[in-house]
C-alpha positions as CSV (number, residue, x, y, z in Angstrom):
1,X,44.1,13.2,-34.1
2,X,47.2,15.3,-34.5
3,X,47.1,16.3,-30.8
4,X,46.7,12.7,-29.7
5,X,49.6,11.5,-31.8
6,X,51.7,14.4,-30.5
7,X,50.9,13.4,-26.8
8,X,51.7,9.8,-27.5
9,X,54.9,10.7,-29.2
10,X,55.9,12.9,-26.3
11,X,55.2,10.1,-23.8
12,X,57.2,7.5,-25.8
13,X,60.1,10.0,-26.3
14,X,60.2,10.7,-22.6
15,X,60.4,7.0,-21.9
16,X,63.7,6.4,-23.7
17,X,65.2,9.9,-23.5
18,X,66.8,10.3,-20.0
19,X,67.1,13.7,-18.2
20,X,70.7,14.3,-19.4
21,X,70.0,13.3,-23.0
22,X,66.8,15.4,-23.0
23,X,68.9,18.4,-22.0
24,X,71.3,17.8,-24.8
25,X,68.5,17.3,-27.3
26,X,66.8,20.5,-26.3
27,X,69.8,22.5,-27.3
28,X,69.4,24.1,-30.8
29,X,72.7,22.7,-32.0
30,X,72.2,19.2,-30.7
31,X,70.0,17.9,-33.6
32,X,70.2,20.2,-36.6
33,X,67.6,19.9,-39.4
34,X,64.0,18.8,-39.5
35,X,64.4,15.8,-37.2
36,X,66.0,18.0,-34.5
37,X,63.1,20.4,-34.7
38,X,60.6,17.6,-34.3
39,X,62.4,16.1,-31.3
40,X,62.6,19.5,-29.5
41,X,58.9,20.1,-30.3
42,X,57.9,16.7,-28.9
43,X,60.0,17.3,-25.8
44,X,58.3,20.7,-25.3
45,X,54.9,19.1,-25.7
46,X,55.7,16.5,-23.1
47,X,56.9,19.1,-20.6
48,X,53.7,21.2,-21.1
49,X,51.6,18.0,-20.8
50,X,53.3,17.0,-17.5
51,X,53.0,20.5,-16.1
52,X,49.3,20.8,-16.9
53,X,48.5,17.3,-15.6
54,X,50.2,18.2,-12.3
55,X,48.3,21.4,-12.1
56,X,45.0,19.6,-12.7
57,X,45.7,17.0,-10.1
58,X,46.4,19.7,-7.5
59,X,43.2,21.5,-8.5
60,X,41.3,18.2,-8.3
61,X,42.7,17.5,-4.8
62,X,41.6,20.9,-3.6
63,X,38.1,20.5,-5.1
64,X,37.7,17.0,-3.5
65,X,38.9,18.4,-0.1
66,X,36.4,21.3,-0.4
67,X,33.6,18.9,-1.3
68,X,34.3,16.6,1.6
69,X,34.3,19.5,4.0
70,X,31.0,20.8,2.5
71,X,29.5,17.3,2.8
72,X,30.4,17.2,6.5
73,X,29.1,20.7,7.2
74,X,25.8,20.1,5.4
75,X,25.4,16.7,7.1
76,X,25.8,18.4,10.5
77,X,23.2,21.1,9.6
78,X,20.7,18.4,8.4
79,X,21.3,16.3,11.5
80,X,20.8,19.3,13.8
81,X,17.7,20.8,12.1
82,X,16.2,17.9,10.0
83,X,14.0,16.4,12.6
84,X,12.9,19.8,13.9
85,X,11.9,20.9,10.4
86,X,10.1,17.6,9.7
87,X,8.2,17.9,13.0
88,X,7.2,21.6,12.5
89,X,6.4,21.0,8.8
90,X,3.9,18.2,9.6
91,X,2.4,20.4,12.3
92,X,1.9,23.3,10.0
93,X,0.4,21.2,7.3
94,X,-2.2,19.6,9.7
95,X,-3.0,22.9,11.4
96,X,-3.5,24.6,8.0
97,X,-5.7,21.9,6.6
98,X,-7.7,21.7,9.9
99,X,-8.4,25.3,10.3
100,X,-10.1,25.5,6.9
101,X,-12.7,22.9,7.7
102,X,-14.8,24.6,10.4
103,X,-15.3,27.6,8.0
104,X,-16.2,25.4,5.0
105,X,-13.2,26.6,3.1
106,X,-11.5,23.2,2.6
107,X,-11.6,21.8,-1.0
108,X,-11.9,18.3,0.6
109,X,-15.1,19.2,2.6
110,X,-17.5,17.6,0.1
111,X,-15.6,14.3,-0.1
112,X,-15.3,14.2,3.7
113,X,-19.0,14.6,4.1
114,X,-19.8,11.9,1.6
115,X,-17.4,9.4,3.2
116,X,-18.4,10.1,6.9
117,X,-22.2,10.3,6.5
118,X,-22.5,7.1,8.7
119,X,-20.7,8.7,11.7
120,X,-23.4,9.8,14.2
121,X,-21.6,12.9,15.4
122,X,-23.2,16.3,14.7
123,X,-21.1,18.8,12.8
124,X,-18.4,16.1,12.3
125,X,-16.6,18.4,9.8
126,X,-15.9,20.9,12.6
127,X,-14.8,18.1,15.0
128,X,-12.4,16.8,12.3
129,X,-11.0,20.3,11.7
130,X,-10.4,20.7,15.5
131,X,-8.8,17.2,15.5
132,X,-6.4,18.1,12.7
133,X,-5.5,21.5,14.4
134,X,-4.8,19.6,17.6
135,X,-2.4,17.3,15.7
136,X,-0.6,20.3,14.3
137,X,-0.3,22.0,17.7
138,X,1.0,18.9,19.3
139,X,3.7,18.5,16.6
140,X,4.9,22.1,16.9
141,X,5.3,21.8,20.7
142,X,7.6,18.9,21.7
143,X,6.0,18.5,25.1
144,X,2.8,17.4,23.4
145,X,4.4,15.2,20.7
146,X,3.4,11.9,22.2
147,X,-0.3,13.0,22.1
148,X,0.2,14.2,18.6
149,X,1.6,10.9,17.4
150,X,-1.5,9.1,18.9
151,X,-3.9,11.5,17.3
152,X,-2.1,11.2,13.9
153,X,-2.3,7.5,13.7
154,X,-6.0,7.5,14.9
155,X,-6.7,10.0,12.1
156,X,-4.9,8.3,9.2
157,X,-7.3,5.3,8.7
158,X,-10.2,7.7,8.1
159,X,-8.3,9.5,5.4
160,X,-8.2,6.3,3.3
161,X,-12.0,5.8,3.4
162,X,-12.5,7.5,0.0
163,X,-10.6,4.6,-1.6
164,X,-13.2,2.2,-0.3
165,X,-16.4,4.3,-0.5
166,X,-15.7,6.5,-3.5
167,X,-13.3,4.5,-5.8
168,X,-14.8,6.2,-8.9
169,X,-13.6,9.6,-7.7
170,X,-10.1,8.4,-6.5
171,X,-9.1,6.3,-9.5
172,X,-9.1,7.0,-13.2
173,X,-8.1,3.4,-13.9
174,X,-8.2,1.0,-10.9
175,X,-5.8,0.3,-9.2
176,X,-2.8,2.3,-10.6
177,X,-4.0,5.6,-12.2
178,X,-5.1,8.0,-9.5
179,X,-7.3,11.1,-9.9
180,X,-6.2,14.4,-8.4
181,X,-8.3,13.6,-5.3
182,X,-6.6,10.2,-5.1
183,X,-3.2,11.8,-5.2
184,X,-4.3,14.2,-2.5
185,X,-5.2,11.3,-0.3
186,X,-2.1,9.2,-1.0
187,X,0.1,12.0,0.4
188,X,-1.0,10.8,3.8
189,X,1.4,7.9,3.4
190,X,4.2,10.4,3.5
191,X,2.7,12.0,6.7
192,X,2.4,8.5,8.2
193,X,6.1,7.8,7.5
194,X,7.0,11.2,8.9
195,X,5.1,10.3,12.1
196,X,7.0,7.0,12.4
197,X,10.4,8.8,12.0
198,X,9.4,11.5,14.6
199,X,7.9,9.0,17.0
200,X,11.0,6.8,16.8
201,X,13.2,9.7,17.8
202,X,11.3,10.5,21.0
203,X,13.5,10.1,24.1
204,X,12.0,7.7,26.6
205,X,11.3,8.8,30.1
206,X,13.1,6.0,31.9
207,X,14.3,6.3,35.5
208,X,17.9,6.3,36.6
209,X,21.0,6.9,34.5
210,X,19.2,6.7,31.2
211,X,17.9,10.2,31.6
212,X,21.4,11.3,30.8
213,X,22.4,8.6,28.4
214,X,23.4,9.5,24.8
215,X,20.5,9.8,22.3
216,X,21.7,6.6,20.5
217,X,20.8,4.7,23.7
218,X,17.2,4.9,22.5
219,X,18.1,2.7,19.6
220,X,19.3,0.0,22.0
221,X,16.1,0.2,23.9
222,X,14.1,-0.2,20.7
223,X,16.1,-3.4,19.9
224,X,15.5,-4.9,23.4
225,X,13.1,-7.6,24.2
226,X,10.7,-7.5,27.1
227,X,9.9,-10.0,29.8
228,X,8.2,-10.1,33.2
229,X,9.9,-11.8,36.1
230,X,8.1,-13.0,39.3
231,X,9.6,-12.7,42.8
232,X,12.3,-15.3,43.3
233,X,13.4,-15.5,39.7
234,X,17.3,-15.5,39.5
235,X,18.6,-13.1,36.8
236,X,22.3,-13.8,37.4
237,X,24.0,-16.6,39.4
238,X,27.3,-15.9,41.2
239,X,30.1,-17.8,39.5
240,X,28.2,-18.4,36.2
241,X,28.2,-16.4,33.0
242,X,24.8,-14.8,32.3
243,X,23.4,-15.3,28.8
244,X,21.4,-12.0,28.9
245,X,22.0,-8.4,29.9
246,X,19.0,-7.0,31.7
247,X,17.7,-3.4,32.2
248,X,15.1,-3.0,35.0
249,X,12.1,-1.0,33.9
250,X,9.9,-1.6,37.0
251,X,10.3,-3.7,40.1
252,X,13.0,-4.4,42.6
253,X,15.9,-7.0,42.8
254,X,18.4,-8.0,45.4
255,X,22.2,-8.5,45.0
256,X,23.7,-11.3,47.1
257,X,27.4,-12.1,47.4
258,X,27.9,-15.4,49.1
259,X,25.4,-15.7,51.9
260,X,25.0,-11.9,52.4
261,X,22.6,-9.5,50.7
262,X,24.7,-6.5,49.8
263,X,22.3,-4.2,48.0
264,X,19.0,-3.7,46.2
265,X,18.4,-2.2,42.8
266,X,15.3,-0.6,41.2
267,X,14.2,0.8,37.8
268,X,16.9,2.0,35.4
269,X,19.7,-0.3,36.5
270,X,21.6,-2.9,34.4
271,X,22.0,-6.4,35.6
272,X,25.0,-8.4,34.2
273,X,26.8,-5.5,32.6
274,X,30.2,-6.3,34.2
275,X,30.1,-9.9,33.0
276,X,29.2,-8.6,29.5
277,X,32.1,-6.1,29.5
278,X,34.8,-8.4,30.9
279,X,33.5,-11.7,29.4
280,X,33.8,-13.3,32.8
281,X,31.3,-14.8,35.3
282,X,28.9,-12.9,37.6
283,X,30.5,-11.6,40.8
284,X,27.2,-11.8,42.6
285,X,23.7,-13.3,42.4
286,X,20.7,-11.2,41.4
287,X,17.2,-12.3,42.5
288,X,13.9,-10.6,41.9
289,X,12.2,-9.3,45.0
290,X,9.2,-7.6,43.5
291,X,7.5,-8.5,40.2
292,X,9.7,-6.8,37.6
293,X,9.2,-5.7,34.1
294,X,12.6,-6.1,32.3
295,X,14.2,-5.3,29.0
296,X,16.9,-7.7,27.9
297,X,19.5,-8.4,25.2
298,X,21.1,-11.7,24.3
299,X,24.8,-11.1,25.0
300,X,26.0,-12.7,21.8
301,X,23.6,-10.7,19.7
302,X,24.4,-7.5,21.5
303,X,28.2,-8.1,20.9
304,X,27.5,-8.5,17.2
305,X,25.2,-5.5,17.1
306,X,27.7,-3.2,18.9
307,X,30.5,-4.4,16.6
308,X,28.6,-3.1,13.5
309,X,27.6,0.3,14.8
310,X,30.2,2.6,16.5
311,X,27.5,5.1,17.7
312,X,25.6,2.3,19.4
313,X,28.8,1.0,21.0
314,X,29.7,4.5,22.3
315,X,26.1,4.9,23.6
316,X,26.2,1.6,25.4
317,X,29.5,2.0,27.1
318,X,28.6,5.6,28.1
319,X,25.3,4.3,29.6
320,X,27.0,1.5,31.5
321,X,29.6,4.0,32.9
322,X,26.7,6.2,34.1
323,X,25.0,3.3,35.7
324,X,28.2,2.2,37.5
325,X,28.9,5.7,38.8
326,X,25.4,6.0,40.3
327,X,25.7,2.5,41.8
328,X,28.9,3.5,43.5
329,X,27.3,6.8,44.7
330,X,24.4,4.8,46.2
331,X,26.8,2.3,47.8
332,X,28.9,5.0,49.5
């Protein structure tokens, strides 16, 4: 309480005592007696308080700067290695669990046998162990990842069978108190979520410029809609503003300016990108020559989407630039 009153007194005193008057009051002969001692004491307290507060602010700024840099550095490390660690971690877990089954060493062997008795496959436990080892190997080696994702999601429904066939062993109190075996099975939900994350990060093997497009371009592909266009369908009309931006997945289209066919385009090419970027009308007509499978985005929705995400915007314009460069190279 005394310290609080002293600080408040120092602040109030500093408010009505100016710099010149403060200097005079701090002199030993300025205010003789008890009152002068108290005034000089409060002034000293105020000076110490201001000095300490400034020092704390400086230390706080240094700490916040250091924490911000640490946050950036840790984020970079996690972004670089996070997906790799998740992929290898899932692979190791599946290979470890799988290799125990053919040797009868898995603690889950008995439950597996009692829930798969109806499957007419001899030595099914060995088959299941090999299956899980295959999942693990596929996750460890990126070249096999697509196969691993398929095997994982074919395997997961079978892991939930004990909840249906052996509820008395998976629940202490149905449906919310699990036994140890039930908790062991529920962890597969995490593995399924990990599979979704890893599968969503796979780069797609599209033809054309997209092989070199930024990784974020995959996100745009995932947000696209799909359609099939028969020969003769017009994707863009010269002099009109297209409502959609197309990306050719398969098929062939022709580009006509006026009455003259000027070029043809195949898989991996944008249709309507210049109109989207400039906001103007199409400079040429685009007609499907061979049945085409197309990805497309509504131009208004795409504009809104790119405005919300700087990374997607950068990926889109970088991809369009790559497309335009290759078109110019083909033209010349």
